[in-house]
C-alpha positions in Angstrom: 30.1 61.0 -167.5 33.3 60.3 -166.1 34.0 64.2 -167.0 31.1 64.9 -164.7 32.1 63.1 -161.6 35.5 64.5 -162.3 34.2 68.9 -162.7 31.1 67.8 -159.9 32.1 70.0 -156.8 29.7 71.3 -153.5 29.9 75.2 -154.6 28.8 76.8 -152.1 29.5 80.7 -154.3 26.0 80.9 -156.5 26.0 84.1 -159.3 22.3 86.4 -157.9 20.7 85.5 -161.0 17.9 82.8 -161.2 18.2 79.6 -163.2 16.1 79.2 -165.7 12.8 77.5 -165.7 14.3 74.7 -169.0 17.2 74.1 -166.9 15.0 73.0 -162.7 12.8 71.1 -165.1 15.6 69.2 -166.8 17.0 68.7 -163.0 13.4 67.7 -161.8 12.8 64.8 -164.4 15.8 64.2 -163.7 15.3 62.7 -160.2 12.1 61.6 -160.9 14.5 59.2 -163.8 15.8 58.3 -160.2 16.6 54.1 -159.5 14.4 53.0 -156.6 13.8 50.0 -154.4 10.9 47.7 -155.9 10.3 50.7 -158.5 8.4 52.6 -155.0 9.6 56.1 -155.6 8.9 57.1 -152.0 10.4 60.9 -152.4 9.7 64.5 -153.3 10.8 67.0 -153.2 10.2 70.5 -151.8 11.1 73.8 -154.5 11.4 77.1 -153.5 12.2 80.3 -155.2 11.1 81.9 -152.5 13.7 84.5 -151.0 12.6 84.2 -148.0 12.3 80.8 -147.8 16.0 80.5 -148.7 17.1 82.8 -145.9 15.5 81.1 -143.4 16.2 77.9 -145.4 19.5 79.1 -144.7 19.3 78.9 -140.6 18.2 75.6 -140.4 21.0 73.8 -138.2 23.7 76.0 -137.1 26.4 75.3 -139.2 27.2 73.9 -142.2 23.7 76.1 -144.5 23.7 79.4 -143.8 25.8 79.7 -147.7 22.7 79.2 -148.7 21.0 82.3 -148.6 22.6 83.3 -152.3 21.5 80.1 -154.2 18.7 81.3 -156.0 16.9 77.9 -156.1 16.8 75.5 -153.4 15.4 71.9 -152.8 14.1 69.7 -150.2 14.7 65.6 -150.8 12.1 64.2 -148.5 10.6 60.8 -148.5 8.2 58.4 -147.5 9.8 55.8 -145.0 6.2 54.1 -145.6 6.2 53.5 -149.4 10.3 52.4 -148.4 12.4 51.0 -146.4 15.7 52.2 -147.5 13.9 55.9 -148.4 17.5 57.0 -147.4 19.7 55.2 -150.2 17.0 56.0 -152.6 16.3 59.5 -151.6 20.0 59.5 -151.8 20.9 58.2 -155.8 17.9 60.8 -156.5 19.6 63.5 -154.8 22.9 62.2 -156.3 21.7 63.0 -159.6 20.0 65.5 -159.7 23.4 67.2 -158.9 24.9 65.4 -161.0 22.6 66.6 -164.0 23.3 70.6 -162.8 26.5 70.0 -163.2 26.1 69.3 -166.6 24.2 72.2 -167.1 26.7 75.1 -165.7 25.0 74.1 -162.7 26.8 74.4 -159.4 25.1 72.7 -155.7 26.2 71.1 -152.6 24.1 69.0 -150.1 23.1 69.9 -146.9 23.0 67.4 -144.8 19.6 67.9 -142.5 18.5 64.1 -141.5 20.0 63.8 -137.7 21.0 67.1 -137.4 20.1 69.6 -135.1 18.2 73.0 -135.9 18.9 73.9 -132.5 18.3 73.0 -128.4 14.7 72.5 -128.6 14.1 71.5 -132.4 16.2 69.4 -134.5 16.4 71.0 -137.9 13.8 68.4 -139.7 11.9 69.4 -137.8 12.3 72.8 -139.0 11.9 72.0 -142.3 9.7 70.2 -142.3 7.2 73.5 -140.6 8.7 75.7 -142.9 8.0 74.3 -146.1 4.8 72.3 -144.1 5.9 68.6 -144.8 3.6 65.6 -143.7 4.7 64.9 -140.1 5.2 61.7 -140.7 7.5 62.5 -144.4 11.9 62.4 -143.2 14.0 65.0 -144.7 17.3 63.8 -145.7 18.6 67.0 -146.9 18.6 70.5 -148.9 20.8 71.2 -152.2 21.3 74.0 -153.0 21.1 75.4 -157.1 23.5 78.2 -158.3 25.7 79.8 -161.5 28.1 79.3 -160.0 30.3 81.9 -158.5 33.8 80.1 -157.8 35.5 78.2 -160.0 37.4 74.3 -158.1 39.6 72.5 -160.2 38.5 69.2 -160.9 39.1 66.0 -159.8 42.2 63.6 -160.8 43.5 60.5 -160.4 45.5 61.5 -158.3 42.6 62.7 -155.5 41.1 59.4 -156.0 41.9 56.9 -152.5 42.3 54.0 -154.3 43.7 52.4 -151.2 40.5 51.9 -150.5 40.4 49.1 -152.4 40.5 46.2 -151.5 41.0 43.2 -153.8 39.9 40.0 -152.8 
């Protein structure tokens, strides 16, 4: 686990190769195993390999999403706030676990923040994604995660990269 944490980096360049179905299933199952407050499991995962939809998702916000146009797989992490008042935390834990399993499978990933972001001056990024993926209006979109076999190499973190000054012992 420690090595996975050191190796996992945000990957924004992907090979033009589809991810194997069994690997997608492993990533999805890992997310569904995630813990949640009161075991409420408020999340849903919207999965697309549809190139047209991925291209549209790449325009979900003015900056920070365009690179996903080259991803072979994108997942929207969604939650029902009626099922958990801490849906943000629950969905974030699930999304992180999915990214760690992707790393274990040598699949790159990157979190694209959607919650509290704008698509343009008229609509939020969340509303844009909801419309595009036909997500119920009362549900909340936390993020998109792009997945793909990496077409870039980033060095693993080392202990020298740690912000140990942010650990406060009392």
